[in-house]
C-alpha positions in Angstrom: -30.8 -55.6 0.8 -30.2 -52.7 -1.7 -26.6 -51.7 -1.9 -27.5 -48.0 -1.4 -29.2 -48.8 1.9 -26.3 -51.0 3.0 -23.8 -48.2 2.3 -25.8 -45.6 4.2 -23.6 -44.0 6.9 -24.9 -41.0 8.8 -21.3 -39.8 9.6 -20.5 -39.6 5.9 -23.5 -37.2 5.4 -22.5 -34.8 8.1 -21.9 -31.1 7.1 -18.3 -30.2 6.4 -16.4 -29.4 9.6 -18.7 -31.2 12.0 -16.8 -33.7 14.1 -17.8 -37.3 13.4 -18.2 -38.1 17.1 -20.9 -35.4 17.4 -22.7 -36.9 14.5 -22.6 -40.4 16.0 -23.7 -39.2 19.4 -26.6 -37.3 17.8 -27.7 -40.4 16.0 -27.4 -42.3 19.3 -29.8 -39.9 20.9 -32.3 -40.2 18.0 -32.1 -44.0 18.1 -32.6 -44.0 21.9 -35.6 -41.7 21.6 -37.1 -44.1 19.0 -36.5 -47.0 21.3 -38.1 -45.1 24.2 -41.1 -44.2 22.0 -41.5 -47.9 21.1 -41.3 -48.8 24.7 -44.0 -46.4 25.6 -46.3 -47.8 22.9 -45.8 -51.3 24.2 -46.4 -50.2 27.8 -49.9 -49.1 26.9 -50.9 -52.8 26.6 -48.1 -54.6 28.4 -46.6 -52.4 31.0 -43.1 -53.3 32.1 -42.9 -56.4 29.9 -39.4 -57.2 28.7 -37.6 -54.1 30.0 -34.7 -54.5 27.6 -36.4 -56.3 24.7 -36.9 -53.3 22.5 -33.5 -51.9 23.2 -31.4 -54.3 21.1 -33.1 -53.6 17.7 -32.5 -49.9 18.0 -28.9 -50.5 19.2 -28.3 -52.6 16.1 -29.8 -49.8 14.0 -27.7 -47.2 15.6 -24.5 -49.2 15.1 -25.1 -50.1 11.5 -25.8 -46.6 10.3 -24.1 -44.4 12.9 -20.9 -46.5 13.7 -19.9 -48.0 17.0 -20.0 -44.7 18.9 -23.7 -44.4 18.1 -24.3 -48.0 19.2 -22.6 -47.5 22.5 -24.4 -44.3 23.1 -27.8 -45.7 22.2 -27.2 -48.8 24.4 -26.2 -46.7 27.4 -29.2 -44.3 27.1 -31.7 -47.2 26.6 -30.2 -49.2 29.5 -30.4 -46.2 31.8 -34.0 -45.5 30.8 -35.1 -49.2 31.2 -33.4 -49.4 34.6 -34.7 -46.1 35.9 -38.3 -46.0 34.4 -39.3 -49.6 33.6 -37.8 -51.7 36.3 -39.3 -51.5 39.8 -38.7 -49.4 41.7 -40.0 -47.1 39.0 -38.2 -43.8 38.6 -35.4 -45.1 40.7 -32.1 -46.9 40.2 -32.8 -49.1 43.2 -33.9 -52.7 42.6 -37.1 -54.0 44.2 -35.7 -57.5 43.7 -32.0 -57.9 44.5 -31.6 -60.5 41.8 -32.4 -57.9 39.1 -28.9 -56.5 39.3 -27.2 -59.5 37.6 -30.0 -59.7 35.0 -29.5 -56.0 34.1 -25.8 -56.5 33.9 -26.2 -59.5 31.5 -28.7 -57.5 29.3 -26.4 -54.5 29.1 -23.4 -56.7 28.3 -25.4 -58.4 25.6 -26.2 -55.0 24.1 -22.6 -54.0 24.0 -21.7 -57.4 22.4 -24.3 -56.7 19.7 -22.6 -53.3 19.1 -19.2 -55.2 18.6 -20.7 -57.7 16.2 -22.7 -55.1 14.3 -19.7 -52.9 13.9 -17.6 -55.8 12.6 -20.4 -56.7 10.1 -20.7 -53.1 9.0 -17.0 -52.8 8.3 -16.8 -56.1 6.4 -19.8 -55.3 4.3 -18.6 -51.8 3.5 -15.2 -53.1 2.6 -16.8 -55.6 0.3 -18.9 -53.0 -1.4 -15.9 -50.7 -1.9 -14.0 -53.6 -3.5 -17.1 -54.4 -5.7 -17.4 -50.8 -6.8 -13.7 -50.7 -7.6 -14.0 -53.8 -9.7 -17.1 -52.5 -11.4 -15.4 -49.2 -12.3 -12.4 -51.1 -13.7 -14.7 -53.2 -15.8 -16.5 -50.1 -17.0 -13.2 -48.5 -18.1 -12.2 -51.7 -19.8 -15.5 -51.9 -21.7 -15.2 -48.2 -22.6 -11.8 -48.9 -24.0 -13.0 -52.0 -25.9 -16.0 -50.0 -27.2 -13.6 -47.3 -28.4 -11.3 -49.8 -30.2 -14.3 -51.6 -31.8 -15.7 -48.4 -33.1 -12.4 -47.5 -34.5 -12.2 -50.8 -36.3 -15.7 -50.4 -37.8 -14.7 -46.9 -38.9 -11.5 -48.3 -40.5 -13.4 -51.0 -42.3 -16.0 -48.6 -43.6 -13.2 -46.2 -44.8 -11.5 -49.0 -46.6 -14.7 -50.0 -48.4 -15.3 -46.3 -49.4 -11.8 -46.0 -50.8 -12.1 -49.2 -52.7 -15.5 -48.2 -54.1 -14.1 -45.0 -55.5 -11.5 -46.9 -57.5 -13.8 -49.7 -58.6 -16.1 -50.1 -61.6 -19.8 -49.3 -61.4 -20.9 -52.9 -60.6 -18.1 -53.4 -58.0 -18.8 -49.9 -56.5 -22.5 -50.8 -56.1 -21.6 -54.1 -54.4 -19.1 -52.4 -52.1 -21.8 -49.9 -51.2 -24.1 -52.7 -50.1 -21.3 -54.3 -48.1 -20.7 -50.9 -46.5 -24.4 -50.8 -45.5 -24.1 -54.2 -43.8 -21.1 -53.0 -41.9 -23.0 -49.9 -40.9 -25.9 -52.1 -39.6 -23.5 -54.0 -37.3 -21.7 -50.9 -36.2 -25.0 -49.2 -35.3 -26.1 -52.2 -33.2 -22.7 -52.1 -31.4 -23.2 -48.4 -30.7 -26.7 -48.9 -29.3 -25.5 -51.9 -27.2 -22.8 -49.9 -25.4 -25.0 -46.9 -25.0 -26.5 -48.8 -22.0 -30.2 -48.0 -22.6 -31.3 -51.7 -22.8 -30.7 -54.6 -20.5 -27.4 -56.4 -20.3 -26.5 -57.8 -23.7 -29.6 -56.2 -25.3 -29.9 -53.5 -28.0 -32.6 -50.9 -27.6 -34.4 -51.0 -31.0 -35.8 -47.5 -31.1 -32.4 -45.6 -31.2 -30.8 -48.5 -33.2 -33.2 -48.6 -36.1 -33.7 -44.9 -36.1 -30.0 -44.3 -36.5 -29.7 -47.0 -39.1 -32.5 -45.6 -41.2 -31.0 -42.1 -41.0 -27.7 -43.5 -42.2 -29.4 -45.4 -45.1 -31.4 -42.3 -45.9 -28.3 -40.2 -46.1 -26.4 -42.8 -48.2 -29.2 -43.5 -50.8 -31.5 -40.5 -50.7 -29.1 -37.7 -49.7 -30.9 -37.2 -46.4 -34.3 -36.5 -48.0 -36.1 -38.4 -45.2 -37.5 -41.0 -47.6 -37.0 -43.8 -45.0 -39.4 -43.2 -42.1 -38.9 -45.4 -39.0 -41.6 -45.9 -36.4 -40.2 -48.1 -33.7 -41.7 -49.0 -30.3 -39.3 -48.8 -27.3 -38.4 -52.5 -27.1 -35.0 -54.2 -26.6 -33.7 -57.4 -28.2 -30.7 -59.6 -27.7 -27.7 -58.4 -29.7 -27.7 -61.2 -32.4 -31.4 -60.9 -33.1 -31.2 -57.1 -33.2 -28.3 -57.2 -35.7 -30.2 -59.7 -37.8 -33.2 -57.4 -38.0 -31.0 -54.5 -38.8 -29.5 -56.4 -41.7 -33.0 -57.2 -42.9 -33.9 -53.5 -42.8 -30.6 -52.7 -44.6 -31.2 -55.2 -47.4 -34.8 -54.1 -48.0 -34.1 -50.4 -47.9 -31.1 -50.9 -50.2 -33.3 -52.9 -52.6 -36.0 -50.2 -52.5 -33.4 -47.5 -53.2 -31.9 -49.3 -56.1 -35.0 -50.7 -57.8 -38.3 -49.3 -56.5 -38.5 -45.8 -57.6 -38.5 -44.3 -61.1 -38.7 -40.8 -59.6 -37.9 -40.0 -56.0 -40.1 -37.0 -55.7 -42.8 -38.8 -53.6 -40.7 -41.8 -52.7 -41.3 -43.3 -49.2 -40.0 -46.3 -47.3 -41.8 -47.1 -44.0 -39.9 -49.2 -41.4 -42.2 -50.2 -38.5 -41.5 -52.3 -35.5 -44.5 -52.9 -33.2 -45.5 -55.3 -30.4 -48.7 -57.1 -31.1 -50.3 -60.1 -29.3 -47.0 -61.1 -27.6 -45.0 -60.8 -30.8 -42.8 -58.2 -32.6 -43.8 -57.4 -36.1 -41.2 -55.8 -38.4 -42.7 -54.2 -41.5 -40.8 -52.7 -44.4 -42.9 -51.3 -47.2 -42.4 -48.8 -50.0 -44.6 -47.0 -52.5 -42.4 -47.8 -55.5 -43.1 -49.9 -58.7 -43.5 -53.1 -56.8 -42.1 -56.6 -57.5 -44.6 -57.9 -59.9 -46.7 -61.0 -59.6 -43.9 -63.4 -59.7 -42.7 -64.8 -56.4 -39.1 -64.3 -55.3 -36.8 -67.0 -56.6 -35.8 -69.2 -53.7 -32.2 -69.6 -55.0 -31.5 -65.9 -55.5 -28.7 -64.5 -53.5 -30.8 -61.6 -52.2 -33.7 -63.8 -51.1 -31.3 -66.2 -49.5 -29.7 -63.4 -47.4 -33.1 -62.2 -46.3 -34.2 -65.7 -45.3 -31.0 -66.2 -43.4 -31.2 -62.9 -41.6 -34.8 -63.5 -40.7 -34.1 -67.0 -39.4 -31.3 -65.6 -37.2 -33.8 -63.1 -35.8 -36.1 -66.0 -34.9 -38.7 -65.5 -37.6 -39.6 -65.9 -41.2 -39.8 -63.1 -43.8 -43.1 -62.9 -45.7 -44.0 -60.9 -48.8 -47.4 -59.3 -48.4 -49.9 -58.2 -51.0 -49.8 -54.4 -51.6 -51.8 -52.1 -53.9 -48.5 -50.2 -54.6 -44.9 -51.0 -54.0 -43.4 -53.8 -52.0 -44.5 -55.0 -48.5 -42.4 -57.3 -46.4 -43.1 -58.5 -42.9 -41.3 -60.5 -40.2 -43.0 -61.9 -37.1 -40.8 -62.9 -34.1 -41.6 -63.8 -30.5 -41.3 -60.9 -28.1 -38.8 -61.4 -25.3 -40.2 -61.7 -21.9 -40.1 -58.5 -19.9 
């Protein structure tokens, strides 16, 4: 049963200043009228059958959503109606059969017992839901604090890398810039994860890769929008998402460093699309290309790309291209 439905309480929704008892009694009248309407419909085909049979469900309904006062009121009204209208003599409180008196008393007492049990159940369930909501709120606050601390740690690491890169030589500075990009990839995944747009433990790839590409574009192309992401709205588990982000970081960094003689018409396309039950990540540029020689298996850059692709659950492939470099990773698409 949905929690919102379980927590429904008519008294809680009363206008300010209205006494709760009046709200419960009003709900009792509504519930009794519903029971009487159901009784009339049944009487069309089965007149007088089970005089009190339709009373109990509506008494339960009144108690669960209008508190015990509504349950008692609905039971009283329904019992009086069944006694006066349905039982013979009709439209009279007299009994045609003297033995009907004890049966009516048992039915009425059973109805009030249902009110007691339903009210107990209602209070237990609502207390459990309040405790659950309190625990959930506490966890939310703890996660928010953890998120804040982790973001600060990422920012501290990135600042340290930037400071070291200013004081380092050209080669060291370039290496530190690459490391900073990798830190940025993980930080962006963390930010997307705690934004709460995907499922539990999942990273929504559209905002993640879009933010990552914007960051790389600002770092290497001064925000000239050279890196153009086109990402379908899919989510991936955190580790696989980070791995794909690291692949994008490596390929865009390599393109920025080696692909373009002039950046006037430079372009790097980053596409993530679902196709035939799989996700295809494509990174291609319009630069000078890599030449006909295949990438060296033992090279550090190729080793990193292979490792990141494997962590994402796929294999990176270099595709033929008329111009520039073209890389593609195919991974299984998670079940919806």
